[in-house]
C-alpha positions in Angstrom: 82.9 82.9 65.6 84.4 82.7 61.4 82.9 79.2 59.9 86.0 76.8 60.1 87.1 74.3 57.8 85.7 70.2 58.3 89.6 69.6 58.7 91.1 67.1 60.9 94.3 67.8 63.0 96.8 66.3 60.6 94.9 67.8 57.6 95.4 71.0 59.1 99.2 70.9 59.8 99.9 69.3 57.0 98.1 71.6 54.6 98.8 75.1 56.3 101.3 76.6 53.7 102.8 79.4 52.8 100.1 81.0 50.2 101.3 83.7 47.7 99.9 83.5 44.3 96.1 82.5 45.7 95.7 85.5 48.1 92.7 87.2 47.5 93.6 90.4 47.1 90.1 91.9 46.6 88.5 90.4 49.8 88.4 92.4 52.4 89.3 90.5 56.1 87.4 91.7 58.8 89.4 92.1 61.5 87.2 90.2 64.0 88.6 87.0 61.8 92.2 88.1 62.5 91.6 88.6 66.5 89.7 85.1 66.5 92.8 83.5 64.8 94.9 85.4 67.4 93.2 84.3 70.4 94.1 80.8 69.2 97.3 81.9 69.0 97.9 83.2 72.3 97.4 79.6 73.9 100.9 79.0 72.5 103.5 77.8 74.9 106.1 80.7 75.7 109.4 80.6 78.1 108.2 81.2 82.0 104.9 81.7 80.7 106.5 85.2 80.2 103.3 85.7 77.3 105.9 88.9 76.2 104.7 88.4 72.4 103.1 91.6 70.8 101.2 91.2 67.7 101.1 94.3 65.2 98.1 94.0 62.4 98.5 96.6 59.4 95.3 97.3 57.7 96.0 101.0 56.4 97.0 101.2 52.9 99.8 103.8 53.3 101.1 102.3 56.1 100.7 98.6 53.6 102.6 100.4 51.1 105.3 101.7 53.0 105.9 98.1 54.2 106.0 96.7 51.0 108.1 98.6 49.6 111.2 98.1 52.1 109.9 94.4 51.5 110.8 94.7 48.0 114.0 96.6 48.2 115.2 93.6 50.8 113.8 90.9 48.3 115.6 92.0 45.4 118.9 91.9 47.5 118.0 88.4 48.1 117.1 87.5 44.6 120.0 88.9 43.6 122.1 86.7 44.9 120.9 83.4 43.2 118.9 82.3 45.8 118.9 78.2 46.7 119.3 75.6 43.9 119.4 71.7 44.0 121.0 69.2 41.5 118.2 66.9 42.0 115.9 68.0 39.0 112.4 67.3 41.2 113.8 69.2 43.9 115.2 72.0 41.7 111.8 72.4 39.8 109.9 72.8 43.3 112.3 75.2 44.2 111.6 77.4 40.8 108.1 77.7 41.0 108.5 78.7 44.9 111.0 81.5 43.4 108.3 82.5 41.1 105.4 82.8 43.7 107.9 84.7 45.9 108.4 87.1 43.3 105.1 87.6 43.0 104.3 87.9 46.6 106.9 90.9 46.6 105.1 92.6 43.7 101.8 92.6 45.2 102.3 92.8 48.9 101.2 96.2 49.0 97.7 94.9 47.8 97.3 92.3 50.7 94.5 93.6 52.9 96.1 92.6 56.1 99.7 92.2 57.2 100.8 91.0 60.4 104.0 91.6 62.2 104.8 89.4 65.2 107.3 90.7 68.1 108.5 90.0 71.3 109.7 92.3 74.4 113.5 91.8 74.8 113.8 94.4 77.9 116.6 96.7 75.9 117.6 97.4 72.6 120.1 94.8 72.2 119.5 91.5 72.3 120.9 89.5 75.7 124.2 87.7 74.8 123.8 83.8 74.1 121.6 81.3 72.6 118.6 83.0 71.0 116.2 80.1 71.2 114.5 80.8 74.4 113.8 84.5 72.9 112.3 83.2 69.9 111.2 80.1 71.3 108.4 82.1 72.9 107.3 84.1 69.7 107.7 81.7 67.1 105.3 78.6 68.0 102.6 81.5 68.5 103.1 82.6 65.3 102.7 79.2 63.5 99.9 78.7 65.6 98.4 81.8 64.1 98.9 80.4 60.5 97.0 77.6 61.6 94.2 79.0 62.9 94.2 81.4 59.7 94.1 78.1 57.2 91.0 76.9 59.5 88.9 80.0 58.9 89.6 79.9 54.9 92.6 82.4 55.6 95.9 82.4 54.0 99.4 83.4 55.1 103.0 83.3 54.8 105.9 83.0 56.4 108.4 86.3 55.5 111.3 87.6 57.4 113.1 89.9 54.5 111.4 93.0 56.5 114.1 92.6 59.2 116.5 94.3 57.2 114.8 97.5 57.5 113.3 96.6 61.1 114.0 99.9 62.2 112.5 102.0 59.6 109.4 99.8 60.2 109.4 100.2 63.9 109.6 104.1 63.3 106.7 103.7 60.7 104.7 101.8 63.5 105.8 103.4 66.6 107.2 100.1 68.2 109.4 100.4 70.6 113.0 99.9 70.7 112.7 97.1 73.5 110.4 95.0 71.1 111.9 93.6 68.4 110.4 91.7 65.1 110.6 88.5 64.2 108.1 87.5 61.5 105.8 89.5 59.1 102.6 87.4 57.7 100.9 88.9 54.6 97.2 87.8 55.5 94.2 87.3 53.2 91.6 84.6 52.3 92.7 82.3 50.0 91.2 81.4 46.4 89.7 77.9 47.0 90.6 76.1 50.0 92.1 72.5 48.4 95.7 72.8 49.8 97.7 69.6 49.7 101.1 68.1 51.7 104.2 69.5 50.2 106.7 67.4 48.9 109.1 66.9 51.6 112.4 64.5 51.7 111.8 61.1 53.4 111.9 60.8 57.1 114.4 58.1 57.5 117.0 60.8 55.8 116.5 63.4 58.6 115.9 60.8 61.6 118.1 59.6 64.2 117.1 57.6 67.3 119.6 56.8 70.3 122.7 58.2 68.3 123.4 60.3 65.1 
């Protein structure tokens, strides 16, 4: 078993951040550490207990570079669109720091030692009509559990989905069948330090509704 940080449940939940600049790109990540975290993630809820998720762990440098190139292409289009802006200067300053760290990740995605793609079996090449909540609700909680388990072991990750613009190309690269669709890409590495803090959030009362809107 990997060493686990002495974090309370609340500390773990409030300090698991999207880590970009503080990913240690030079320290190898043992596959056993990723497997341990995935074992934890597989305890997440899944619709009808179907457990139709799949996890593609990419360590091969050439495949990581190919995925990173596609991600960078998609990221360039996203950045050209202007991104989010806020009238509140404090929130805008935070957003600028987030954008800068996202630039850093896009530039160095190829150097991240492990990429984990969370995917789910759909049964067909196309999504079923109707609500997607049940489908993605059977994958995304496990992906978040994976991020928590990684954080507990001194590893960082960042939730990314821009690779989905090239989902078919990545599926072909990795041999993912057309009946399995990707939902998230997590770059994974040890972090430089483990002293992460809770992020600034809007006050709860701004978004809380009890009994009615």
